[in-house]
C-alpha positions as a Markdown table, in Angstrom:
| # | Residue | x | y | z |
|---|---|---|---|---|
| 1 | Met | 31.5 | -28.2 | -16.0 |
| 2 | Arg | 34.7 | -29.9 | -17.1 |
| 3 | Leu | 34.6 | -31.9 | -20.4 |
| 4 | Leu | 36.7 | -35.0 | -20.5 |
| 5 | Val | 36.8 | -37.8 | -23.1 |
| 6 | Ala | 38.5 | -40.9 | -21.6 |
| 7 | Ala | 39.4 | -43.7 | -23.9 |
| 8 | Val | 41.3 | -47.0 | -23.4 |
| 9 | Gly | 44.3 | -47.3 | -25.7 |
| 10 | Arg | 46.6 | -44.9 | -27.4 |
| 11 | Leu | 46.0 | -43.4 | -30.8 |
| 12 | Lys | 49.0 | -43.6 | -33.0 |
| 13 | Ala | 50.0 | -40.7 | -35.1 |
| 14 | Gly | 47.8 | -40.4 | -38.2 |
| 15 | Pro | 44.4 | -39.3 | -39.4 |
| 16 | Glu | 42.4 | -40.6 | -36.4 |
| 17 | Arg | 44.6 | -38.8 | -33.9 |
| 18 | Asp | 44.5 | -35.6 | -36.0 |
| 19 | Leu | 40.7 | -35.7 | -36.3 |
| 20 | Ala | 40.3 | -36.4 | -32.6 |
| 21 | Ala | 42.6 | -33.5 | -31.7 |
| 22 | Arg | 40.7 | -31.2 | -34.2 |
| 23 | Tyr | 37.3 | -31.9 | -32.6 |
| 24 | Arg | 38.7 | -31.7 | -29.1 |
| 25 | Asp | 40.2 | -28.3 | -29.9 |
| 26 | Arg | 36.9 | -27.1 | -31.5 |
| 27 | Ala | 34.9 | -28.3 | -28.6 |
| 28 | Gly | 37.2 | -26.5 | -26.2 |
| 29 | Gln | 37.0 | -23.2 | -28.2 |
| 30 | Ile | 33.2 | -23.2 | -28.5 |
| 31 | Gly | 32.8 | -24.5 | -25.0 |
| 32 | Arg | 34.5 | -21.5 | -23.5 |
| 33 | Gly | 31.7 | -19.3 | -24.8 |
| 34 | Leu | 29.2 | -21.6 | -23.1 |
| 35 | Gly | 30.9 | -21.4 | -19.7 |
| 36 | Leu | 32.8 | -24.7 | -20.2 |
| 37 | Pro | 36.6 | -24.9 | -19.8 |
| 38 | Ala | 38.7 | -26.7 | -22.3 |
| 39 | Cys | 37.8 | -30.2 | -23.5 |
| 40 | Asp | 40.4 | -32.7 | -22.3 |
| 41 | Met | 41.3 | -36.1 | -23.5 |
| 42 | Val | 42.8 | -38.9 | -21.4 |
| 43 | Glu | 44.2 | -42.2 | -22.8 |
| 44 | Ile | 44.0 | -45.1 | -20.4 |
| 45 | Pro | 46.7 | -47.7 | -20.9 |
| 46 | Glu | 45.4 | -51.1 | -22.1 |
| 47 | Ser | 45.4 | -53.7 | -19.4 |
| 48 | Arg | 47.8 | -56.5 | -19.7 |
| 49 | Ala | 45.7 | -59.0 | -17.7 |
| 50 | Arg | 45.4 | -62.5 | -19.3 |
| 51 | Arg | 41.6 | -62.8 | -19.3 |
| 52 | Ala | 39.3 | -60.4 | -21.1 |
| 53 | Pro | 36.9 | -59.9 | -18.1 |
| 54 | Asp | 39.9 | -59.0 | -16.0 |
| 55 | Arg | 41.2 | -56.5 | -18.6 |
| 56 | Cys | 37.8 | -54.9 | -18.8 |
| 57 | Ala | 37.5 | -54.6 | -15.1 |
| 58 | Glu | 40.9 | -53.0 | -14.7 |
| 59 | Glu | 40.3 | -50.6 | -17.6 |
| 60 | Gly | 36.8 | -49.9 | -16.3 |
| 61 | Gly | 38.1 | -49.0 | -12.8 |
| 62 | Gln | 40.5 | -46.5 | -14.4 |
| 63 | Leu | 37.6 | -44.9 | -16.4 |
| 64 | Leu | 35.4 | -44.7 | -13.4 |
| 65 | Ala | 38.1 | -43.1 | -11.3 |
| 66 | Leu | 38.1 | -40.1 | -13.8 |
| 67 | Cys | 34.5 | -39.2 | -13.1 |
| 68 | Pro | 34.2 | -37.1 | -9.9 |
| 69 | Ala | 31.4 | -37.4 | -7.4 |
| 70 | Gly | 28.3 | -35.8 | -8.9 |
| 71 | Gly | 29.8 | -35.9 | -12.4 |
| 72 | Ile | 27.9 | -37.2 | -15.5 |
| 73 | Leu | 29.2 | -40.3 | -17.2 |
| 74 | Val | 28.3 | -41.0 | -20.8 |
| 75 | Ala | 29.6 | -44.4 | -22.0 |
| 76 | Tyr | 29.9 | -45.6 | -25.6 |
| 77 | Asp | 29.1 | -49.3 | -25.8 |
| 78 | Glu | 27.6 | -51.6 | -28.5 |
| 79 | Arg | 24.6 | -52.2 | -26.2 |
| 80 | Gly | 23.8 | -48.4 | -25.9 |
| 81 | Arg | 21.2 | -46.3 | -27.5 |
| 82 | Ala | 21.6 | -45.6 | -31.2 |
| 83 | Asp | 18.5 | -43.5 | -31.5 |
| 84 | Leu | 19.3 | -40.3 | -29.7 |
| 85 | Pro | 19.3 | -37.4 | -32.1 |
| 86 | Ser | 22.1 | -34.8 | -31.8 |
| 87 | Glu | 19.6 | -32.2 | -30.7 |
| 88 | Arg | 18.4 | -34.3 | -27.7 |
| 89 | Leu | 22.0 | -35.0 | -26.7 |
| 90 | Ala | 22.7 | -31.3 | -26.8 |
| 91 | Glu | 19.7 | -30.6 | -24.6 |
| 92 | Arg | 21.1 | -33.1 | -22.1 |
| 93 | Val | 24.5 | -31.5 | -22.2 |
| 94 | Gly | 22.9 | -28.1 | -21.6 |
| 95 | Ala | 20.8 | -29.4 | -18.7 |
| 96 | Trp | 23.8 | -31.0 | -17.1 |
| 97 | Arg | 25.8 | -27.8 | -17.4 |
| 98 | Asp | 23.0 | -25.7 | -16.1 |
| 99 | Ser | 22.5 | -28.0 | -13.1 |
| 100 | Gly | 26.0 | -27.3 | -12.0 |
| 101 | Lys | 27.5 | -30.8 | -12.6 |
| 102 | Pro | 31.2 | -30.8 | -12.0 |
| 103 | Ala | 32.1 | -32.8 | -15.1 |
| 104 | Leu | 30.9 | -34.6 | -18.2 |
| 105 | Val | 33.1 | -37.6 | -18.8 |
| 106 | Val | 32.7 | -39.6 | -22.0 |
| 107 | Ala | 34.1 | -43.1 | -21.6 |
| 108 | Ile | 35.2 | -45.4 | -24.4 |
| 109 | Gly | 36.3 | -48.9 | -23.7 |
| 110 | Gly | 39.1 | -50.9 | -25.1 |
| 111 | Ala | 39.3 | -53.8 | -27.6 |
| 112 | Asp | 37.5 | -56.1 | -25.2 |
| 113 | Gly | 34.6 | -53.7 | -24.7 |
| 114 | Leu | 33.4 | -51.8 | -21.7 |
| 115 | Asp | 33.2 | -53.2 | -18.2 |
| 116 | Pro | 29.6 | -53.8 | -17.0 |
| 117 | Gly | 30.4 | -51.6 | -14.0 |
| 118 | Val | 31.0 | -48.6 | -16.3 |
| 119 | Arg | 27.7 | -49.2 | -18.1 |
| 120 | Asp | 25.9 | -49.6 | -14.8 |
| 121 | Arg | 27.3 | -46.3 | -13.4 |
| 122 | Ala | 26.7 | -44.4 | -16.7 |
| 123 | Asp | 24.0 | -41.7 | -16.8 |
| 124 | Leu | 23.7 | -42.4 | -20.5 |
| 125 | Val | 24.9 | -45.3 | -22.6 |
| 126 | Leu | 25.2 | -44.6 | -26.4 |
| 127 | Ser | 26.1 | -46.6 | -29.5 |
| 128 | Phe | 27.0 | -45.6 | -33.0 |
| 129 | Gly | 24.9 | -48.5 | -34.3 |
| 130 | Ala | 25.2 | -52.3 | -34.7 |
| 131 | Ala | 28.4 | -52.2 | -36.7 |
| 132 | Thr | 31.7 | -52.9 | -34.8 |
| 133 | Leu | 33.9 | -49.8 | -35.2 |
| 134 | Pro | 37.6 | -49.3 | -34.4 |
| 135 | His | 38.1 | -47.7 | -31.0 |
| 136 | Gly | 40.0 | -44.8 | -32.6 |
| 137 | Leu | 37.1 | -44.0 | -34.9 |
| 138 | Val | 34.7 | -44.2 | -32.0 |
| 139 | Arg | 36.8 | -41.6 | -30.2 |
| 140 | Val | 36.7 | -39.3 | -33.2 |
| 141 | Leu | 32.9 | -39.8 | -33.5 |
| 142 | Ala | 32.3 | -39.2 | -29.8 |
| 143 | Leu | 34.4 | -36.0 | -29.9 |
| 144 | Glu | 32.5 | -34.8 | -33.0 |
| 145 | Gln | 29.2 | -35.4 | -31.3 |
| 146 | Leu | 30.3 | -33.5 | -28.3 |
| 147 | Tyr | 31.4 | -30.6 | -30.5 |
| 148 | Arg | 28.1 | -30.8 | -32.4 |
| 149 | Ser | 26.2 | -30.7 | -29.1 |
| 150 | Leu | 28.1 | -27.5 | -28.1 |
| 151 | Thr | 27.5 | -25.9 | -31.5 |
| 152 | Ile | 23.8 | -26.6 | -31.1 |
| 153 | Leu | 23.8 | -25.0 | -27.7 |
| 154 | Ala | 25.7 | -22.0 | -29.1 |
| 155 | Gly | 23.3 | -21.6 | -32.0 |
| 156 | His | 26.3 | -22.1 | -34.4 |
| 157 | Pro | 25.4 | -23.1 | -38.0 |
| 158 | Tyr | 27.6 | -26.2 | -37.9 |
| 159 | His | 24.5 | -28.3 | -37.2 |
| 160 | Arg | 21.8 | -27.8 | -39.7 |
| 161 | Gly | 19.3 | -30.5 | -38.7 |
| 162 | Gly | 18.1 | -33.4 | -40.7 |
| 163 | Pro | 18.4 | -34.3 | -44.4 |
| 164 | Asp | 16.1 | -31.4 | -45.4 |
| 165 | Gly | 18.3 | -28.9 | -43.6 |
| 166 | Gln | 15.8 | -28.1 | -40.9 |
């Protein structure tokens, strides 16, 4: 199963880009031991359409085009689930891998949000809570959660459970 994080916008050089690259590389390294090739990241150019709905639709079409037939699409959106523990996400990633899905694509919208078509197509819509976060930070957090899921599947000690360490 191919791992791909697709995000609208380009991260400028700096700490967010460095952290995103670090978690992408870590996910790729641990993923190989789980039968997953490298974790790729694609930056979708921001639309230049005048109206926000048009920008979202254009960007959404580009995000959807990256998910192959039969692929799994996980979208990050403010209306998504904020209550899925890392262990449950890891179970889903493992089940998708084991079922022979060709790709797991994680989609992150642009400044205007995510097109409804992407949310409708998504197999899972997640959120990092009610707060509005910068898209670069969402990208880092999404990559970290993907890496965390893979460490859980690998039995790696990176993830130690809840606040009591269990």
